[in-house]
C-alpha positions in Angstrom: 194.1 253.7 134.6 195.1 252.5 131.1 194.7 254.8 128.1 193.9 252.0 125.7 193.6 254.4 122.7 197.2 255.4 123.0 199.0 252.4 124.6 199.9 249.5 122.4 199.7 246.0 124.0 200.7 243.1 121.9 198.1 240.3 121.9 200.7 237.9 123.3 201.5 240.1 126.3 199.9 239.8 129.7 198.9 243.0 131.5 197.1 242.4 134.8 194.0 244.3 135.8 195.1 247.3 137.9 198.3 248.1 136.0 198.5 251.8 135.1 199.8 252.6 131.6 200.6 256.1 130.4 200.1 257.5 126.9 202.2 256.0 124.2 203.3 252.9 126.2 204.4 250.1 124.0 204.3 246.5 125.4 205.7 243.9 123.1 205.1 240.2 122.8 205.4 237.8 125.8 205.8 240.7 128.3 204.2 240.4 131.8 203.1 243.5 133.6 201.8 243.1 137.2 198.7 244.6 138.7 200.8 247.0 140.8 202.9 248.4 138.0 202.8 252.0 136.8 204.4 252.7 133.4 204.9 256.4 132.5 204.3 257.9 129.1 206.1 256.3 126.2 207.7 253.5 128.2 208.7 250.8 125.8 208.9 247.1 126.8 210.5 245.4 123.8 209.5 241.7 124.4 209.8 239.0 127.1 210.0 241.7 129.9 208.7 240.9 133.4 207.5 243.9 135.4 206.6 242.5 138.8 205.1 243.7 142.1 204.8 247.4 142.7 207.1 248.8 140.1 207.0 252.4 138.9 208.8 253.2 135.6 209.3 256.8 134.5 208.4 258.2 131.1 210.5 257.4 128.1 212.3 254.4 129.6 213.1 251.5 127.2 213.4 248.0 128.5 215.0 245.2 126.4 214.2 241.4 126.3 214.6 239.2 129.4 214.9 242.1 131.9 213.1 241.4 135.2 212.1 244.5 137.2 210.6 244.5 140.7 211.1 240.9 141.8 211.1 240.4 145.6 214.4 241.0 147.3 217.0 238.3 147.7 217.0 239.0 151.4 216.0 236.4 154.1 214.7 239.3 156.3 212.0 240.1 153.8 208.7 238.8 155.1 206.6 239.5 152.0 205.2 242.9 153.1 204.8 245.9 150.9 207.9 247.1 149.0 208.5 248.6 145.7 210.9 249.5 142.9 211.0 253.1 141.4 212.9 253.7 138.1 213.3 257.2 136.7 212.6 258.7 133.3 214.5 258.1 130.1 216.5 255.1 131.3 217.8 252.3 129.0 217.7 248.9 130.5 219.3 246.3 128.4 218.9 242.5 128.0 218.8 240.4 131.1 219.1 243.2 133.5 217.5 242.7 137.0 216.4 245.3 139.6 214.8 244.1 142.8 212.2 245.7 145.1 213.1 246.8 148.6 213.0 244.8 151.8 209.9 245.3 154.0 212.0 245.3 157.2 214.4 248.0 155.8 213.9 250.9 153.3 211.1 248.9 151.5 212.1 250.7 148.3 214.8 250.5 145.6 215.2 253.7 143.7 216.9 254.4 140.4 217.2 257.9 139.0 216.7 259.4 135.6 218.8 258.9 132.4 220.5 255.7 133.5 222.1 253.4 131.0 222.1 249.8 132.4 223.8 247.4 130.0 223.1 243.7 129.6 223.0 241.5 132.8 223.4 244.4 135.2 221.9 243.9 138.7 220.6 246.3 141.3 219.7 244.6 144.6 217.2 245.5 147.2 217.1 248.9 149.0 219.7 250.5 146.7 219.6 254.2 145.8 221.0 255.0 142.4 221.4 258.5 141.1 220.9 260.2 137.8 222.9 259.9 134.6 224.7 256.7 135.6 226.2 254.0 133.4 226.5 250.4 134.4 228.5 248.3 131.9 227.7 244.7 131.2 227.5 242.5 134.3 228.0 245.4 136.8 226.3 244.3 140.1 225.2 246.1 143.3 224.7 244.3 146.6 221.8 245.4 148.8 221.6 248.9 150.4 224.2 250.5 148.1 224.1 254.2 147.4 225.4 255.3 144.0 225.7 259.0 143.2 225.1 261.0 140.0 227.1 260.6 136.8 228.8 257.5 138.1 230.4 255.0 135.7 230.8 251.4 136.7 232.8 249.0 134.5 231.8 245.6 133.3 231.8 242.5 135.6 232.3 244.7 138.7 230.7 243.8 142.0 230.0 246.4 144.7 229.5 245.1 148.2 226.3 245.7 150.1 226.0 249.0 152.0 228.8 250.6 150.0 228.5 254.2 148.8 229.9 255.6 145.5 230.2 259.4 145.3 229.1 261.6 142.4 231.2 261.4 139.2 233.3 258.5 140.4 234.7 256.0 137.9 234.8 252.3 138.8 237.0 250.2 136.6 235.9 246.8 135.2 236.6 243.5 136.8 236.7 245.2 140.2 235.5 244.2 143.7 234.5 247.3 145.7 234.3 246.7 149.5 234.7 250.3 150.7 233.1 253.6 150.0 234.4 255.4 146.9 234.9 259.2 147.2 233.3 261.6 144.7 235.4 262.1 141.6 237.5 259.1 142.5 238.9 256.4 140.2 239.0 252.9 141.6 239.9 249.5 140.2 241.3 246.1 141.3 240.1 242.7 142.5 240.0 244.3 145.9 239.8 247.8 144.6 242.2 250.6 145.4 241.8 254.3 144.8 243.9 255.2 141.8 243.4 259.0 141.8 240.9 261.5 140.6 238.7 261.3 137.6 240.3 264.3 135.9 238.9 263.4 132.5 235.4 263.2 133.9 235.8 266.6 135.6 236.9 268.3 132.4 234.0 266.8 130.5 231.6 268.1 133.1 232.9 271.6 132.5 234.7 271.9 135.9 237.1 274.9 136.0 240.8 274.5 136.3 240.9 276.2 139.8 238.2 273.7 141.0 240.2 270.8 139.7 243.3 272.1 141.5 241.3 272.4 144.7 240.1 268.9 144.5 243.6 267.6 143.9 245.0 269.6 146.8 242.3 268.2 149.1 243.0 264.7 147.8 246.7 264.9 148.7 245.9 266.1 152.2 243.3 263.5 152.9 245.4 260.5 151.7 248.8 261.6 153.0 250.3 258.3 154.1 252.4 260.0 156.9 249.3 260.4 159.1 246.2 258.4 159.9 243.2 259.0 157.7 241.1 260.4 160.5 243.8 262.9 161.3 244.1 263.9 157.7 240.4 264.4 157.4 240.4 266.8 160.3 243.2 268.8 158.7 241.3 268.9 155.4 238.2 270.3 157.2 240.2 273.2 158.5 242.2 273.8 155.3 239.3 273.6 152.8 236.4 274.8 155.0 235.6 277.6 152.5 236.0 275.5 149.4 232.7 274.1 148.3 234.2 271.8 145.6 236.8 270.2 148.0 234.1 270.0 150.6 232.2 267.5 148.5 234.8 264.9 149.2 235.2 266.0 152.9 231.5 265.9 153.7 231.2 262.5 152.0 233.9 261.0 154.2 232.7 262.9 157.3 230.0 260.3 158.2 228.7 259.8 161.7 228.9 256.1 161.0 232.1 254.2 161.1 232.8 253.4 157.5 235.4 251.7 155.4 236.8 253.7 152.4 238.6 252.6 149.3 242.1 254.1 149.7 245.3 254.3 147.6 247.5 251.2 147.6 250.3 250.9 150.1 253.3 252.6 148.6 251.2 254.3 146.0 251.2 258.1 145.5 248.4 260.0 147.1 247.8 261.9 143.9 246.1 261.6 140.6 249.3 260.8 138.8 249.3 263.8 136.5 250.2 267.5 136.8 248.9 268.4 133.4 245.4 269.8 133.7 245.4 271.5 130.3 
């Protein structure tokens, strides 16, 4: 249902019959909103925005020109069946950004959390799950089926391979290619990215205590000790940090029933964050 008294629709915009518009929605010139769209209160489409298919956008989200949201997945397995894109509240989606709906033969849903900041020409592919409070810099790209945690920062012109997971509060440097899972709180970068340490700055900014930072660093050193295989290190970490809920965030992330590839430190690199100064 459209609340025409409170929603503004520019006369040069096209809003198909069946679209649901919340109170205070603003739809600028040359926008196209499909019949299956649902726009929450105070959603703002600046101009030249395409909202396609079954796309649900949370309250307060602002979308800039040339963004295309909810297009069918770029997946040959998609047969045209029902699928959708869900975007959370209070997101900023800048110029030329694209987010695709899910694949009908898979999750059939792409989901983006609240308070995301997606800069120009970012791309979220089919069947991805993106957490809250993320930042994607210009040109950051997700392949299909990726899972991105909360408070993740992804640098510009970075590509993340399909099915890769990135843990909470990780930092991904610009110009990087990510082909393996990134642990929570990790910093990764490189054309075939390597783990460079822990996001100490991000931990401090989040208010994490000094003892918790030390616990994460200790777990990091055990898990990525080069003298033993990674699987053996992970078992040792389970025993050593069983009672530590902070360290367990990394351990549980890596303790998947599936066989997964992880982004690890470079050969010859220190299995540490490179700094002993946590003040």
